Steps between C-alpha positions, in 0.01 A plus 500: 500500500630558838489225765229667707278531185556139401409398855181693471405348171595149626277565808219618260529194283518262803185675652304451177627136473362433838166652426470277188596188695243584779239549226587174340476315824162657583375420139617132548324470838184640353522263209540194720202607723277567205564152360425316816147590462324338203331737246153383417311774327578565127507875551740451801718276286505757209577790745775297655650431167518856400646588839760236457609629160531856643700369800729298279564800281583717799722220640683478160561870500618488852752219406623708223547803724670280746744368237573867401566591870745205534675604187528859637642371825746286305604806304560697818726210630682490168552880492281547182192648659383835350683441170281489182517153343451653150740793485716462820422854631390562867126468563376812680434455873143632465420221256653237730308622795171473294592163343783353712538208267530714175763377263473784243561866516217740395652549157526128422155432646352779277672344205350157596158651528535674158568162355200363660293798388615460134414124514161596656429702186538184296388240743423468872814510707540263789747551772626153409589625155755732654639220713580294190704789350865387516610819661246474777427252770203431734617739769492791249110473509492593869298815451230346287470184717492698821217724371308200352525339842359804666208515260429128556514544883254804489266297261528207748411744800206640299375149432530407873302814611 
C-alpha cells in the first residue's frame, strides 16, 4: 500500500476508535447515573437487568472491536497492514475500506467460512470455535463480530424505542 493509502486507513481506524471510546464514556456515565437512583419496583428491576445484559454485551463487542483496531494500527506501524495473516497475499483495498481491521483476504475468509459451514452441518458453529483453530486468532473473526455487534446495537435501539 502506498503511504497516502496507509494514512487514509490509519485515519479511518483512529476515527472509529474515537467513536468507540466516546460511546464507552457515554455508556459509563449513563450506568453511573442509573445506579445512583434506587430501583424499587420488581418490573423496573427486571427491565433494568435485561438492559444491563444488553449493554454489557454491546460493551464487550465494542472492546473486541477496539482491540482489533489497535492490532490493525500496530500492523500499520510494523509495515504488515493489508497482508493476509493466513496466506501472506495482499488484502484488496475494497475489503480493507469495508473492514479496516480485516486480517484475512477474501479467499482465506471464504475458506474459514466454509469450514464453519461444514461444522454447522454437524453441530452449531460459534465464532469462538474458529478462534480456537491453531491457524486462526481472535482478530480473524472481525467480520462476524462486527456484524454481531451491529445486530446487538439494532436490537438495543429497538428495545429502547
